[in-house]
N, CA, C, O and CB atoms as a CASP TS submission, in Angstrom:
PFRMAT TS
TARGET T0000
AUTHOR 0000-0000-0000
METHOD Language model
MODEL 1
PARENT N/A
ATOM      1  N   UNK     1     112.868  73.154 105.127  1.00  0.00           N
ATOM      2  CA  UNK     1     113.956  74.096 105.256  1.00  0.00           C
ATOM      3  C   UNK     1     113.393  75.516 105.192  1.00  0.00           C
ATOM      4  O   UNK     1     112.638  75.847 104.278  1.00  0.00           O
ATOM      5  CB  UNK     1     115.020  73.864 104.155  1.00  0.00           C
ATOM      6  N   UNK     2     113.752  76.328 106.137  1.00  0.00           N
ATOM      7  CA  UNK     2     113.336  77.727 106.153  1.00  0.00           C
ATOM      8  C   UNK     2     114.423  78.583 105.517  1.00  0.00           C
ATOM      9  O   UNK     2     115.613  78.361 105.738  1.00  0.00           O
ATOM     10  CB  UNK     2     113.040  78.204 107.599  1.00  0.00           C
ATOM     11  N   UNK     3     114.005  79.548 104.737  1.00  0.00           N
ATOM     12  CA  UNK     3     114.943  80.462 104.091  1.00  0.00           C
ATOM     13  C   UNK     3     115.130  81.666 104.998  1.00  0.00           C
ATOM     14  O   UNK     3     114.157  82.214 105.515  1.00  0.00           O
ATOM     15  CB  UNK     3     114.440  80.895 102.676  1.00  0.00           C
ATOM     16  N   UNK     4     116.373  82.081 105.192  1.00  0.00           N
ATOM     17  CA  UNK     4     116.673  83.271 105.977  1.00  0.00           C
ATOM     18  C   UNK     4     116.568  84.486 105.056  1.00  0.00           C
ATOM     19  O   UNK     4     117.477  84.752 104.269  1.00  0.00           O
ATOM     20  CB  UNK     4     118.094  83.176 106.637  1.00  0.00           C
ATOM     21  N   UNK     5     115.482  85.207 105.152  1.00  0.00           N
ATOM     22  CA  UNK     5     115.241  86.345 104.271  1.00  0.00           C
ATOM     23  C   UNK     5     115.934  87.617 104.754  1.00  0.00           C
ATOM     24  O   UNK     5     115.887  88.632 104.060  1.00  0.00           O
ATOM     25  CB  UNK     5     113.757  86.592 104.147  1.00  0.00           C
ATOM     26  N   UNK     6     116.564  87.592 105.903  1.00  0.00           N
ATOM     27  CA  UNK     6     117.171  88.807 106.454  1.00  0.00           C
ATOM     28  C   UNK     6     118.222  89.425 105.543  1.00  0.00           C
ATOM     29  O   UNK     6     118.443  90.634 105.597  1.00  0.00           O
ATOM     30  CB  UNK     6     117.791  88.504 107.784  1.00  0.00           C
ATOM     31  N   UNK     7     118.870  88.627 104.713  1.00  0.00           N
ATOM     32  CA  UNK     7     119.924  89.135 103.839  1.00  0.00           C
ATOM     33  C   UNK     7     119.415  89.545 102.456  1.00  0.00           C
ATOM     34  O   UNK     7     120.209  89.962 101.613  1.00  0.00           O
ATOM     35  CB  UNK     7     120.999  88.093 103.688  1.00  0.00           C
ATOM     36  N   UNK     8     118.138  89.436 102.212  1.00  0.00           N
ATOM     37  CA  UNK     8     117.561  89.795 100.909  1.00  0.00           C
ATOM     38  C   UNK     8     117.008  91.214 100.994  1.00  0.00           C
ATOM     39  O   UNK     8     116.035  91.461 101.708  1.00  0.00           O
ATOM     40  CB  UNK     8     116.437  88.782 100.484  1.00  0.00           C
ATOM     41  N   UNK     9     117.621  92.144 100.273  1.00  0.00           N
ATOM     42  CA  UNK     9     117.233  93.550 100.384  1.00  0.00           C
ATOM     43  C   UNK     9     115.875  93.869  99.749  1.00  0.00           C
ATOM     44  O   UNK     9     115.343  94.959  99.957  1.00  0.00           O
ATOM     45  CB  UNK     9     118.287  94.408  99.750  1.00  0.00           C
ATOM     46  N   UNK    10     115.320  92.953  98.993  1.00  0.00           N
ATOM     47  CA  UNK    10     114.031  93.198  98.330  1.00  0.00           C
ATOM     48  C   UNK    10     112.829  92.897  99.212  1.00  0.00           C
ATOM     49  O   UNK    10     111.692  93.142  98.810  1.00  0.00           O
ATOM     50  CB  UNK    10     113.940  92.374  97.079  1.00  0.00           C
ATOM     51  N   UNK    11     113.064  92.371 100.405  1.00  0.00           N
ATOM     52  CA  UNK    11     111.951  92.008 101.281  1.00  0.00           C
ATOM     53  C   UNK    11     112.128  92.613 102.668  1.00  0.00           C
ATOM     54  O   UNK    11     113.225  92.999 103.072  1.00  0.00           O
ATOM     55  CB  UNK    11     111.826  90.487 101.384  1.00  0.00           C
ATOM     56  N   UNK    12     111.033  92.679 103.365  1.00  0.00           N
ATOM     57  CA  UNK    12     111.052  93.190 104.733  1.00  0.00           C
ATOM     58  C   UNK    12     109.872  92.584 105.482  1.00  0.00           C
ATOM     59  O   UNK    12     108.975  91.991 104.884  1.00  0.00           O
ATOM     60  CB  UNK    12     110.994  94.755 104.760  1.00  0.00           C
ATOM     61  N   UNK    13     109.890  92.742 106.775  1.00  0.00           N
ATOM     62  CA  UNK    13     108.709  92.354 107.543  1.00  0.00           C
ATOM     63  C   UNK    13     108.579  93.246 108.758  1.00  0.00           C
ATOM     64  O   UNK    13     109.557  93.731 109.326  1.00  0.00           O
ATOM     65  CB  UNK    13     108.781  90.875 107.965  1.00  0.00           C
ATOM     66  N   UNK    14     107.337  93.436 109.125  1.00  0.00           N
ATOM     67  CA  UNK    14     106.982  94.320 110.220  1.00  0.00           C
ATOM     68  C   UNK    14     105.741  93.705 110.869  1.00  0.00           C
ATOM     69  O   UNK    14     104.786  93.367 110.170  1.00  0.00           O
ATOM     70  CB  UNK    14     106.725  95.812 109.724  1.00  0.00           C
ATOM     71  N   UNK    15     105.744  93.559 112.187  1.00  0.00           N
ATOM     72  CA  UNK    15     104.583  92.960 112.849  1.00  0.00           C
ATOM     73  C   UNK    15     103.265  93.677 112.526  1.00  0.00           C
ATOM     74  O   UNK    15     102.194  93.078 112.627  1.00  0.00           O
ATOM     75  CB  UNK    15     104.801  92.958 114.345  1.00  0.00           C
ATOM     76  N   UNK    16     103.340  94.949 112.142  1.00  0.00           N
ATOM     77  CA  UNK    16     102.132  95.717 111.844  1.00  0.00           C
ATOM     78  C   UNK    16     101.651  95.543 110.400  1.00  0.00           C
ATOM     79  O   UNK    16     100.589  96.045 110.033  1.00  0.00           O
ATOM     80  CB  UNK    16     102.383  97.181 112.118  1.00  0.00           C
ATOM     81  N   UNK    17     102.428  94.835 109.586  1.00  0.00           N
ATOM     82  CA  UNK    17     102.065  94.629 108.181  1.00  0.00           C
ATOM     83  C   UNK    17     101.850  93.142 107.936  1.00  0.00           C
ATOM     84  O   UNK    17     102.782  92.347 108.064  1.00  0.00           O
ATOM     85  CB  UNK    17     103.163  95.193 107.228  1.00  0.00           C
ATOM     86  N   UNK    18     100.635  92.769 107.586  1.00  0.00           N
ATOM     87  CA  UNK    18     100.283  91.364 107.304  1.00  0.00           C
ATOM     88  C   UNK    18     100.750  90.414 108.400  1.00  0.00           C
ATOM     89  O   UNK    18     101.261  89.329 108.124  1.00  0.00           O
ATOM     90  CB  UNK    18     100.884  90.932 105.973  1.00  0.00           C
ATOM     91  N   UNK    19     100.572  90.829 109.614  1.00  0.00           N
ATOM     92  CA  UNK    19     100.924  90.006 110.789  1.00  0.00           C
ATOM     93  C   UNK    19     102.383  89.574 110.800  1.00  0.00           C
ATOM     94  O   UNK    19     102.716  88.512 111.326  1.00  0.00           O
ATOM     95  CB  UNK    19     100.044  88.776 110.840  1.00  0.00           C
ATOM     96  N   UNK    20     103.248  90.389 110.222  1.00  0.00           N
ATOM     97  CA  UNK    20     104.678  90.091 110.246  1.00  0.00           C
ATOM     98  C   UNK    20     105.161  89.173 109.144  1.00  0.00           C
ATOM     99  O   UNK    20     106.300  88.708 109.190  1.00  0.00           O
ATOM    100  CB  UNK    20     105.023  89.492 111.536  1.00  0.00           C
ATOM    101  N   UNK    21     104.327  88.900 108.153  1.00  0.00           N
ATOM    102  CA  UNK    21     104.763  88.067 107.021  1.00  0.00           C
ATOM    103  C   UNK    21     105.812  88.826 106.212  1.00  0.00           C
ATOM    104  O   UNK    21     105.811  90.056 106.175  1.00  0.00           O
ATOM    105  CB  UNK    21     103.549  87.670 106.113  1.00  0.00           C
ATOM    106  N   UNK    22     106.707  88.080 105.566  1.00  0.00           N
ATOM    107  CA  UNK    22     107.680  88.702 104.672  1.00  0.00           C
ATOM    108  C   UNK    22     106.938  89.271 103.474  1.00  0.00           C
ATOM    109  O   UNK    22     106.142  88.579 102.839  1.00  0.00           O
ATOM    110  CB  UNK    22     108.772  87.683 104.221  1.00  0.00           C
ATOM    111  N   UNK    23     107.205  90.541 103.166  1.00  0.00           N
ATOM    112  CA  UNK    23     106.581  91.213 102.026  1.00  0.00           C
ATOM    113  C   UNK    23     107.665  91.851 101.175  1.00  0.00           C
ATOM    114  O   UNK    23     108.784  92.081 101.635  1.00  0.00           O
ATOM    115  CB  UNK    23     105.548  92.280 102.494  1.00  0.00           C
ATOM    116  N   UNK    24     107.315  92.133  99.925  1.00  0.00           N
ATOM    117  CA  UNK    24     108.238  92.870  99.071  1.00  0.00           C
ATOM    118  C   UNK    24     108.358  94.280  99.629  1.00  0.00           C
ATOM    119  O   UNK    24     107.356  94.916  99.956  1.00  0.00           O
ATOM    120  CB  UNK    24     107.755  92.886  97.577  1.00  0.00           C
ATOM    121  N   UNK    25     109.592  94.763  99.734  1.00  0.00           N
ATOM    122  CA  UNK    25     109.853  96.076 100.318  1.00  0.00           C
ATOM    123  C   UNK    25     109.031  97.154  99.604  1.00  0.00           C
ATOM    124  O   UNK    25     108.978  97.199  98.375  1.00  0.00           O
ATOM    125  CB  UNK    25     111.359  96.410 100.243  1.00  0.00           C
ATOM    126  N   UNK    26     108.398  98.011 100.391  1.00  0.00           N
ATOM    127  CA  UNK    26     107.598  99.103  99.851  1.00  0.00           C
ATOM    128  C   UNK    26     106.192  98.699  99.442  1.00  0.00           C
ATOM    129  O   UNK    26     105.459  99.496  98.856  1.00  0.00           O
ATOM    130  CB  UNK    26     108.292  99.690  98.683  1.00  0.00           C
ATOM    131  N   UNK    27     105.808  97.449  99.752  1.00  0.00           N
ATOM    132  CA  UNK    27     104.474  96.958  99.389  1.00  0.00           C
ATOM    133  C   UNK    27     103.863  96.214 100.569  1.00  0.00           C
ATOM    134  O   UNK    27     104.467  96.086 101.634  1.00  0.00           O
ATOM    135  CB  UNK    27     104.542  96.034  98.140  1.00  0.00           C
ATOM    136  N   UNK    28     102.659  95.735 100.347  1.00  0.00           N
ATOM    137  CA  UNK    28     102.016  94.812 101.284  1.00  0.00           C
ATOM    138  C   UNK    28     101.839  93.455 100.604  1.00  0.00           C
ATOM    139  O   UNK    28     101.011  92.649 101.027  1.00  0.00           O
ATOM    140  CB  UNK    28     100.641  95.372 101.770  1.00  0.00           C
ATOM    141  N   UNK    29     102.610  93.209  99.561  1.00  0.00           N
ATOM    142  CA  UNK    29     102.511  91.964  98.791  1.00  0.00           C
ATOM    143  C   UNK    29     103.394  90.911  99.448  1.00  0.00           C
ATOM    144  O   UNK    29     104.609  91.093  99.527  1.00  0.00           O
ATOM    145  CB  UNK    29     102.926  92.183  97.297  1.00  0.00           C
ATOM    146  N   UNK    30     102.808  89.815  99.920  1.00  0.00           N
ATOM    147  CA  UNK    30     103.615  88.788 100.579  1.00  0.00           C
ATOM    148  C   UNK    30     104.539  88.066  99.597  1.00  0.00           C
ATOM    149  O   UNK    30     104.152  87.770  98.467  1.00  0.00           O
ATOM    150  CB  UNK    30     102.709  87.780 101.271  1.00  0.00           C
ATOM    151  N   UNK    31     105.743  87.791 100.038  1.00  0.00           N
ATOM    152  CA  UNK    31     106.720  87.057  99.236  1.00  0.00           C
ATOM    153  C   UNK    31     106.151  85.696  98.847  1.00  0.00           C
ATOM    154  O   UNK    31     106.371  85.219  97.734  1.00  0.00           O
ATOM    155  CB  UNK    31     108.053  86.887 100.010  1.00  0.00           C
ATOM    156  N   UNK    32     105.431  85.085  99.754  1.00  0.00           N
ATOM    157  CA  UNK    32     104.832  83.767  99.504  1.00  0.00           C
ATOM    158  C   UNK    32     103.986  83.780  98.226  1.00  0.00           C
ATOM    159  O   UNK    32     103.901  82.770  97.527  1.00  0.00           O
ATOM    160  CB  UNK    32     103.966  83.334 100.706  1.00  0.00           C
ATOM    161  N   UNK    33     103.364  84.917  97.925  1.00  0.00           N
ATOM    162  CA  UNK    33     102.490  84.979  96.749  1.00  0.00           C
ATOM    163  C   UNK    33     103.247  84.729  95.452  1.00  0.00           C
ATOM    164  O   UNK    33     102.684  84.180  94.505  1.00  0.00           O
ATOM    165  CB  UNK    33     101.802  86.329  96.682  1.00  0.00           C
ATOM    166  N   UNK    34     104.507  85.120  95.396  1.00  0.00           N
ATOM    167  CA  UNK    34     105.309  84.859  94.194  1.00  0.00           C
ATOM    168  C   UNK    34     105.457  83.360  93.987  1.00  0.00           C
ATOM    169  O   UNK    34     105.226  82.855  92.889  1.00  0.00           O
ATOM    170  CB  UNK    34     106.703  85.528  94.302  1.00  0.00           C
ATOM    171  N   UNK    35     105.838  82.656  95.031  1.00  0.00           N
ATOM    172  CA  UNK    35     106.043  81.210  94.924  1.00  0.00           C
ATOM    173  C   UNK    35     104.731  80.478  94.648  1.00  0.00           C
ATOM    174  O   UNK    35     104.701  79.534  93.858  1.00  0.00           O
ATOM    175  CB  UNK    35     106.681  80.669  96.205  1.00  0.00           C
ATOM    176  N   UNK    36     103.657  80.906  95.290  1.00  0.00           N
ATOM    177  CA  UNK    36     102.358  80.265  95.064  1.00  0.00           C
ATOM    178  C   UNK    36     101.899  80.436  93.619  1.00  0.00           C
ATOM    179  O   UNK    36     101.398  79.492  93.008  1.00  0.00           O
ATOM    180  CB  UNK    36     101.305  80.842  96.017  1.00  0.00           C
ATOM    181  N   UNK    37     102.069  81.631  93.077  1.00  0.00           N
ATOM    182  CA  UNK    37     101.655  81.873  91.699  1.00  0.00           C
ATOM    183  C   UNK    37     102.521  81.117  90.706  1.00  0.00           C
ATOM    184  O   UNK    37     102.005  80.575  89.728  1.00  0.00           O
ATOM    185  CB  UNK    37     101.699  83.356  91.394  1.00  0.00           C
ATOM    186  N   UNK    38     103.823  81.070  90.937  1.00  0.00           N
ATOM    187  CA  UNK    38     104.698  80.302  90.047  1.00  0.00           C
ATOM    188  C   UNK    38     104.354  78.819  90.114  1.00  0.00           C
ATOM    189  O   UNK    38     104.332  78.133  89.093  1.00  0.00           O
ATOM    190  CB  UNK    38     106.181  80.523  90.415  1.00  0.00           C
ATOM    191  N   UNK    39     104.087  78.334  91.311  1.00  0.00           N
ATOM    192  CA  UNK    39     103.710  76.936  91.488  1.00  0.00           C
ATOM    193  C   UNK    39     102.415  76.608  90.734  1.00  0.00           C
ATOM    194  O   UNK    39     102.246  75.499  90.227  1.00  0.00           O
ATOM    195  CB  UNK    39     103.548  76.617  92.981  1.00  0.00           C
ATOM    196  N   UNK    40     101.517  77.574  90.668  1.00  0.00           N
ATOM    197  CA  UNK    40     100.249  77.378  89.965  1.00  0.00           C
ATOM    198  C   UNK    40     100.376  77.558  88.452  1.00  0.00           C
ATOM    199  O   UNK    40      99.388  77.437  87.729  1.00  0.00           O
ATOM    200  CB  UNK    40      99.213  78.339  90.502  1.00  0.00           C
ATOM    201  N   UNK    41     101.586  77.845  87.973  1.00  0.00           N
ATOM    202  CA  UNK    41     101.818  77.935  86.538  1.00  0.00           C
ATOM    203  C   UNK    41     101.912  79.336  85.968  1.00  0.00           C
ATOM    204  O   UNK    41     102.051  79.497  84.756  1.00  0.00           O
ATOM    205  CB  UNK    41     100.756  77.230  85.845  1.00  0.00           C
ATOM    206  N   UNK    42     101.840  80.347  86.808  1.00  0.00           N
ATOM    207  CA  UNK    42     101.947  81.725  86.326  1.00  0.00           C
ATOM    208  C   UNK    42     103.378  82.014  85.882  1.00  0.00           C
ATOM    209  O   UNK    42     104.329  81.398  86.363  1.00  0.00           O
ATOM    210  CB  UNK    42     101.510  82.724  87.423  1.00  0.00           C
ATOM    211  N   UNK    43     103.511  82.946  84.972  1.00  0.00           N
ATOM    212  CA  UNK    43     104.835  83.412  84.568  1.00  0.00           C
ATOM    213  C   UNK    43     105.205  84.616  85.429  1.00  0.00           C
ATOM    214  O   UNK    43     104.351  85.208  86.089  1.00  0.00           O
ATOM    215  CB  UNK    43     104.870  83.778  83.043  1.00  0.00           C
ATOM    216  N   UNK    44     106.466  84.962  85.412  1.00  0.00           N
ATOM    217  CA  UNK    44     106.908  86.162  86.140  1.00  0.00           C
ATOM    218  C   UNK    44     106.205  87.390  85.564  1.00  0.00           C
ATOM    219  O   UNK    44     105.760  88.263  86.310  1.00  0.00           O
ATOM    220  CB  UNK    44     108.465  86.330  86.057  1.00  0.00           C
ATOM    221  N   UNK    45     106.106  87.455  84.239  1.00  0.00           N
ATOM    222  CA  UNK    45     105.447  88.607  83.618  1.00  0.00           C
ATOM    223  C   UNK    45     104.000  88.743  84.088  1.00  0.00           C
ATOM    224  O   UNK    45     103.544  89.848  84.382  1.00  0.00           O
ATOM    225  CB  UNK    45     105.490  88.485  82.092  1.00  0.00           C
ATOM    226  N   UNK    46     103.283  87.635  84.160  1.00  0.00           N
ATOM    227  CA  UNK    46     101.897  87.685  84.636  1.00  0.00           C
ATOM    228  C   UNK    46     101.858  88.140  86.090  1.00  0.00           C
ATOM    229  O   UNK    46     101.039  88.983  86.457  1.00  0.00           O
ATOM    230  CB  UNK    46     101.214  86.303  84.487  1.00  0.00           C
ATOM    231  N   UNK    47     102.733  87.592  86.912  1.00  0.00           N
ATOM    232  CA  UNK    47     102.778  87.971  88.326  1.00  0.00           C
ATOM    233  C   UNK    47     103.003  89.475  88.470  1.00  0.00           C
ATOM    234  O   UNK    47     102.320  90.135  89.254  1.00  0.00           O
ATOM    235  CB  UNK    47     103.891  87.191  89.062  1.00  0.00           C
ATOM    236  N   UNK    48     103.950  90.009  87.721  1.00  0.00           N
ATOM    237  CA  UNK    48     104.254  91.435  87.808  1.00  0.00           C
ATOM    238  C   UNK    48     103.087  92.288  87.324  1.00  0.00           C
ATOM    239  O   UNK    48     102.891  93.405  87.802  1.00  0.00           O
ATOM    240  CB  UNK    48     105.504  91.758  86.998  1.00  0.00           C
ATOM    241  N   UNK    49     102.322  91.770  86.388  1.00  0.00           N
ATOM    242  CA  UNK    49     101.128  92.478  85.929  1.00  0.00           C
ATOM    243  C   UNK    49     100.059  92.474  87.020  1.00  0.00           C
ATOM    244  O   UNK    49      99.386  93.482  87.234  1.00  0.00           O
ATOM    245  CB  UNK    49     100.577  91.837  84.633  1.00  0.00           C
ATOM    246  N   UNK    50      99.905  91.353  87.704  1.00  0.00           N
ATOM    247  CA  UNK    50      98.902  91.228  88.765  1.00  0.00           C
ATOM    248  C   UNK    50      99.280  92.005  90.021  1.00  0.00           C
ATOM    249  O   UNK    50      98.410  92.464  90.760  1.00  0.00           O
ATOM    250  CB  UNK    50      98.699  89.769  89.116  1.00  0.00           C
ATOM    251  N   UNK    51     100.587  92.152  90.259  1.00  0.00           N
ATOM    252  CA  UNK    51     101.086  92.852  91.452  1.00  0.00           C
ATOM    253  C   UNK    51     102.032  93.966  91.006  1.00  0.00           C
ATOM    254  O   UNK    51     103.247  93.839  91.155  1.00  0.00           O
ATOM    255  CB  UNK    51     101.816  91.860  92.433  1.00  0.00           C
ATOM    256  N   UNK    52     101.483  95.065  90.455  1.00  0.00           N
ATOM    257  CA  UNK    52     102.322  96.118  89.871  1.00  0.00           C
ATOM    258  C   UNK    52     103.248  96.824  90.863  1.00  0.00           C
ATOM    259  O   UNK    52     104.182  97.507  90.444  1.00  0.00           O
ATOM    260  CB  UNK    52     101.449  97.135  89.226  1.00  0.00           C
ATOM    261  N   UNK    53     103.013  96.676  92.153  1.00  0.00           N
ATOM    262  CA  UNK    53     103.906  97.275  93.136  1.00  0.00           C
ATOM    263  C   UNK    53     105.231  96.545  93.275  1.00  0.00           C
ATOM    264  O   UNK    53     106.186  97.082  93.836  1.00  0.00           O
ATOM    265  CB  UNK    53     103.230  97.323  94.461  1.00  0.00           C
ATOM    266  N   UNK    54     105.289  95.325  92.767  1.00  0.00           N
ATOM    267  CA  UNK    54     106.509  94.516  92.828  1.00  0.00           C
ATOM    268  C   UNK    54     107.287  94.733  91.537  1.00  0.00           C
ATOM    269  O   UNK    54     106.735  94.604  90.444  1.00  0.00           O
ATOM    270  CB  UNK    54     106.179  92.993  93.040  1.00  0.00           C
ATOM    271  N   UNK    55     108.564  95.061  91.664  1.00  0.00           N
ATOM    272  CA  UNK    55     109.391  95.264  90.468  1.00  0.00           C
ATOM    273  C   UNK    55     109.993  93.941  90.003  1.00  0.00           C
ATOM    274  O   UNK    55     110.097  92.985  90.772  1.00  0.00           O
ATOM    275  CB  UNK    55     110.513  96.290  90.750  1.00  0.00           C
ATOM    276  N   UNK    56     110.382  93.905  88.747  1.00  0.00           N
ATOM    277  CA  UNK    56     111.053  92.716  88.215  1.00  0.00           C
ATOM    278  C   UNK    56     112.330  92.444  89.010  1.00  0.00           C
ATOM    279  O   UNK    56     112.642  91.292  89.313  1.00  0.00           O
ATOM    280  CB  UNK    56     111.379  92.894  86.704  1.00  0.00           C
ATOM    281  N   UNK    57     113.059  93.492  89.345  1.00  0.00           N
ATOM    282  CA  UNK    57     114.292  93.330  90.119  1.00  0.00           C
ATOM    283  C   UNK    57     114.000  92.664  91.458  1.00  0.00           C
ATOM    284  O   UNK    57     114.721  91.754  91.867  1.00  0.00           O
ATOM    285  CB  UNK    57     114.976  94.693  90.343  1.00  0.00           C
ATOM    286  N   UNK    58     112.958  93.105  92.136  1.00  0.00           N
ATOM    287  CA  UNK    58     112.604  92.500  93.424  1.00  0.00           C
ATOM    288  C   UNK    58     112.267  91.023  93.260  1.00  0.00           C
ATOM    289  O   UNK    58     112.754  90.187  94.021  1.00  0.00           O
ATOM    290  CB  UNK    58     111.419  93.241  94.059  1.00  0.00           C
ATOM    291  N   UNK    59     111.439  90.700  92.276  1.00  0.00           N
ATOM    292  CA  UNK    59     111.048  89.305  92.068  1.00  0.00           C
ATOM    293  C   UNK    59     112.271  88.450  91.751  1.00  0.00           C
ATOM    294  O   UNK    59     112.411  87.347  92.280  1.00  0.00           O
ATOM    295  CB  UNK    59     110.011  89.195  90.932  1.00  0.00           C
ATOM    296  N   UNK    60     113.151  88.949  90.896  1.00  0.00           N
ATOM    297  CA  UNK    60     114.348  88.189  90.539  1.00  0.00           C
ATOM    298  C   UNK    60     115.268  88.013  91.739  1.00  0.00           C
ATOM    299  O   UNK    60     115.834  86.937  91.931  1.00  0.00           O
ATOM    300  CB  UNK    60     115.099  88.882  89.403  1.00  0.00           C
ATOM    301  N   UNK    61     115.426  89.066  92.556  1.00  0.00           N
ATOM    302  CA  UNK    61     116.279  88.947  93.741  1.00  0.00           C
ATOM    303  C   UNK    61     115.727  87.922  94.721  1.00  0.00           C
ATOM    304  O   UNK    61     116.492  87.173  95.330  1.00  0.00           O
ATOM    305  CB  UNK    61     116.423  90.301  94.433  1.00  0.00           C
ATOM    306  N   UNK    62     114.419  87.880  94.879  1.00  0.00           N
ATOM    307  CA  UNK    62     113.802  86.899  95.776  1.00  0.00           C
ATOM    308  C   UNK    62     114.069  85.487  95.267  1.00  0.00           C
ATOM    309  O   UNK    62     114.434  84.606  96.046  1.00  0.00           O
ATOM    310  CB  UNK    62     112.279  87.148  95.900  1.00  0.00           C
ATOM    311  N   UNK    63     113.893  85.269  93.978  1.00  0.00           N
ATOM    312  CA  UNK    63     114.137  83.939  93.412  1.00  0.00           C
ATOM    313  C   UNK    63     115.613  83.558  93.518  1.00  0.00           C
ATOM    314  O   UNK    63     115.938  82.415  93.839  1.00  0.00           O
ATOM    315  CB  UNK    63     113.684  83.890  91.943  1.00  0.00           C
ATOM    316  N   UNK    64     116.505  84.511  93.248  1.00  0.00           N
ATOM    317  CA  UNK    64     117.942  84.243  93.370  1.00  0.00           C
ATOM    318  C   UNK    64     118.320  83.927  94.812  1.00  0.00           C
ATOM    319  O   UNK    64     119.123  83.029  95.063  1.00  0.00           O
ATOM    320  CB  UNK    64     118.757  85.441  92.865  1.00  0.00           C
ATOM    321  N   UNK    65     117.745  84.658  95.752  1.00  0.00           N
ATOM    322  CA  UNK    65     118.036  84.414  97.170  1.00  0.00           C
ATOM    323  C   UNK    65     117.559  83.024  97.584  1.00  0.00           C
ATOM    324  O   UNK    65     118.266  82.299  98.284  1.00  0.00           O
ATOM    325  CB  UNK    65     117.370  85.492  98.056  1.00  0.00           C
ATOM    326  N   UNK    66     116.365  82.665  97.149  1.00  0.00           N
ATOM    327  CA  UNK    66     115.835  81.336  97.480  1.00  0.00           C
ATOM    328  C   UNK    66     116.706  80.247  96.865  1.00  0.00           C
ATOM    329  O   UNK    66     116.998  79.244  97.517  1.00  0.00           O
ATOM    330  CB  UNK    66     114.377  81.192  96.990  1.00  0.00           C
ATOM    331  N   UNK    67     117.122  80.436  95.617  1.00  0.00           N
ATOM    332  CA  UNK    67     117.969  79.440  94.952  1.00  0.00           C
ATOM    333  C   UNK    67     119.315  79.322  95.654  1.00  0.00           C
ATOM    334  O   UNK    67     119.822  78.216  95.841  1.00  0.00           O
ATOM    335  CB  UNK    67     118.174  79.806  93.470  1.00  0.00           C
ATOM    336  N   UNK    68     119.899  80.452  96.043  1.00  0.00           N
ATOM    337  CA  UNK    68     121.192  80.428  96.728  1.00  0.00           C
ATOM    338  C   UNK    68     121.090  79.713  98.066  1.00  0.00           C
ATOM    339  O   UNK    68     122.038  79.050  98.487  1.00  0.00           O
ATOM    340  CB  UNK    68     121.717  81.849  96.934  1.00  0.00           C
ATOM    341  N   UNK    69     119.959  79.838  98.734  1.00  0.00           N
ATOM    342  CA  UNK    69     119.806  79.191 100.039  1.00  0.00           C
ATOM    343  C   UNK    69     119.805  77.672  99.914  1.00  0.00           C
ATOM    344  O   UNK    69     120.102  76.969 100.880  1.00  0.00           O
ATOM    345  CB  UNK    69     118.518  79.656 100.712  1.00  0.00           C
ATOM    346  N   UNK    70     119.476  77.168  98.738  1.00  0.00           N
ATOM    347  CA  UNK    70     119.477  75.717  98.531  1.00  0.00           C
ATOM    348  C   UNK    70     120.886  75.140  98.517  1.00  0.00           C
ATOM    349  O   UNK    70     121.079  73.954  98.784  1.00  0.00           O
ATOM    350  CB  UNK    70     118.772  75.373  97.229  1.00  0.00           C
ATOM    351  N   UNK    71     121.873  75.981  98.204  1.00  0.00           N
ATOM    352  CA  UNK    71     123.245  75.483  98.144  1.00  0.00           C
ATOM    353  C   UNK    71     124.020  75.731  99.433  1.00  0.00           C
ATOM    354  O   UNK    71     125.188  75.355  99.537  1.00  0.00           O
ATOM    355  CB  UNK    71     123.970  76.125  96.988  1.00  0.00           C
ATOM    356  N   UNK    72     123.381  76.360 100.414  1.00  0.00           N
ATOM    357  CA  UNK    72     124.042  76.592 101.700  1.00  0.00           C
ATOM    358  C   UNK    72     124.075  75.299 102.502  1.00  0.00           C
ATOM    359  O   UNK    72     123.116  74.528 102.481  1.00  0.00           O
ATOM    360  CB  UNK    72     123.324  77.706 102.500  1.00  0.00           C
ATOM    361  N   UNK    73     125.176  75.061 103.208  1.00  0.00           N
ATOM    362  CA  UNK    73     125.234  73.855 104.039  1.00  0.00           C
ATOM    363  C   UNK    73     124.192  73.908 105.153  1.00  0.00           C
ATOM    364  O   UNK    73     123.878  74.975 105.680  1.00  0.00           O
ATOM    365  CB  UNK    73     126.639  73.684 104.640  1.00  0.00           C
ATOM    366  N   UNK    74     123.678  72.770 105.490  1.00  0.00           N
ATOM    367  CA  UNK    74     122.686  72.683 106.563  1.00  0.00           C
ATOM    368  C   UNK    74     123.334  73.001 107.902  1.00  0.00           C
ATOM    369  O   UNK    74     124.473  72.614 108.163  1.00  0.00           O
ATOM    370  CB  UNK    74     122.039  71.281 106.601  1.00  0.00           C
ATOM    371  N   UNK    75     122.598  73.704 108.736  1.00  0.00           N
ATOM    372  CA  UNK    75     123.093  74.002 110.085  1.00  0.00           C
ATOM    373  C   UNK    75     123.033  72.733 110.921  1.00  0.00           C
ATOM    374  O   UNK    75     122.083  71.954 110.833  1.00  0.00           O
ATOM    375  CB  UNK    75     122.264  75.146 110.756  1.00  0.00           C
ATOM    376  N   UNK    76     124.062  72.543 111.728  1.00  0.00           N
ATOM    377  CA  UNK    76     124.054  71.341 112.578  1.00  0.00           C
ATOM    378  C   UNK    76     123.960  71.692 114.028  1.00  0.00           C
ATOM    379  O   UNK    76     123.941  70.803 114.879  1.00  0.00           O
ATOM    380  CB  UNK    76     125.290  70.508 112.345  1.00  0.00           C
TER
END
């Protein structure tokens, strides 16, 4: 399932930045890095320390957006 990030104000993408990958707005930090680090056992606090350009609000909005997308009905 792909998440539609267009409605999440904390992220953006531009073909000239990281080959068009979704990044946290105002940074070059890929959104994928949050999920990869959490999957590897990192805490949000550790992630924010490692990527100081990402705010707690941005990280929380990304997680909330991803969680909300799980409850959306599947497109047919």
